[in-house]
C-alpha positions as CSV (number, residue, x, y, z in Angstrom):
1,S,-5.0,-4.0,17.2
2,D,-5.8,-2.1,14.0
3,V,-3.6,-2.0,11.1
4,C,-1.8,1.3,11.2
5,S,-0.5,2.3,7.8
6,S,1.0,5.2,6.0
7,N,3.1,6.0,2.9
8,H,5.8,8.5,2.4
9,P,6.6,10.6,0.7
10,N,3.1,11.6,-0.3
11,P,2.7,13.0,-2.9
12,F,5.7,11.3,-4.6
13,S,7.3,11.1,-8.0
14,Q,9.0,7.8,-8.4
15,R,8.8,5.6,-5.3
16,S,6.8,5.5,-2.2
17,T,7.3,3.5,1.0
18,I,4.2,1.8,2.3
19,A,4.6,1.2,6.1
20,F,2.2,-0.6,8.5
21,S,2.2,-2.7,11.6
22,S,0.4,-6.0,11.5
23,Q,-0.5,-9.1,13.5
24,S,1.0,-12.4,12.2
25,G,-0.9,-14.0,9.3
26,E,-1.9,-13.6,5.7
27,A,-1.6,-10.1,4.4
28,Y,-2.4,-8.5,1.0
29,V,-1.1,-5.1,-0.1
30,S,-2.1,-3.6,-3.4
31,V,-2.5,-0.3,-5.2
32,V,-5.8,0.5,-7.0
33,N,-6.8,3.3,-9.3
34,V,-9.8,5.6,-8.9
35,L,-12.0,2.9,-10.5
36,G,-10.9,0.3,-7.9
37,V,-8.8,-1.6,-10.5
38,E,-5.6,-3.2,-9.1
39,I,-2.6,-1.7,-10.8
40,A,0.1,-3.0,-8.6
41,R,0.5,-5.9,-6.2
42,I,3.0,-4.9,-3.5
43,F,2.8,-8.0,-1.3
44,S,0.7,-11.1,-0.9
45,G,1.6,-13.8,1.7
46,E,2.4,-14.5,5.3
47,L,3.7,-11.8,7.6
48,G,5.0,-11.9,11.1
49,A,3.7,-9.5,13.7
50,G,5.3,-6.1,13.8
51,E,6.3,-3.2,11.5
52,H,6.6,-3.8,7.8
53,N,7.8,-1.5,5.0
54,F,7.3,-2.1,1.3
55,I,8.6,0.1,-1.5
56,W,6.2,0.8,-4.4
57,D,8.2,1.7,-7.6
58,A,5.6,3.7,-9.6
59,S,7.9,5.1,-12.2
60,D,5.9,3.3,-15.0
61,I,2.5,4.4,-13.6
62,V,0.6,7.4,-14.9
63,P,0.5,10.4,-12.5
64,G,-2.7,10.8,-10.5
65,M,-4.6,9.7,-7.4
66,Y,-4.4,6.1,-6.2
67,E,-5.2,4.1,-3.1
68,C,-3.0,1.7,-1.3
69,V,-5.1,-1.1,0.1
70,V,-3.9,-3.2,3.0
71,R,-6.0,-6.3,3.8
72,Q,-5.3,-8.5,6.8
73,G,-7.4,-10.5,9.3
74,G,-10.7,-9.3,7.9
75,R,-9.6,-5.6,8.1
76,I,-9.1,-3.3,5.1
77,Q,-7.2,-0.1,5.4
78,R,-7.1,2.4,2.5
79,I,-4.4,5.0,2.1
80,P,-4.8,7.7,-0.5
81,V,-1.5,8.2,-2.5
82,M,-0.7,10.7,-5.2
83,R,1.8,10.2,-7.9
84,L,3.3,13.4,-9.4
85,R,5.0,13.9,-12.7
């Protein structure tokens, strides 16, 4: 099954919840800027199968467009996120 992911609220001002379902195994969740540079590592490690929620506190991040990247089992999912002032 594919990774199904989302974030809310989007756009957001301080915090955003990254939600996705996964199979069990290694997972890596990060946020990158428009240049593809990682600016936040939200999770890295072993996950069980099922629904997962991670909160990204972006209060110290410059407003703008970013992408949340979820990598697991050879699949990569990208979620556009926008941080407001």
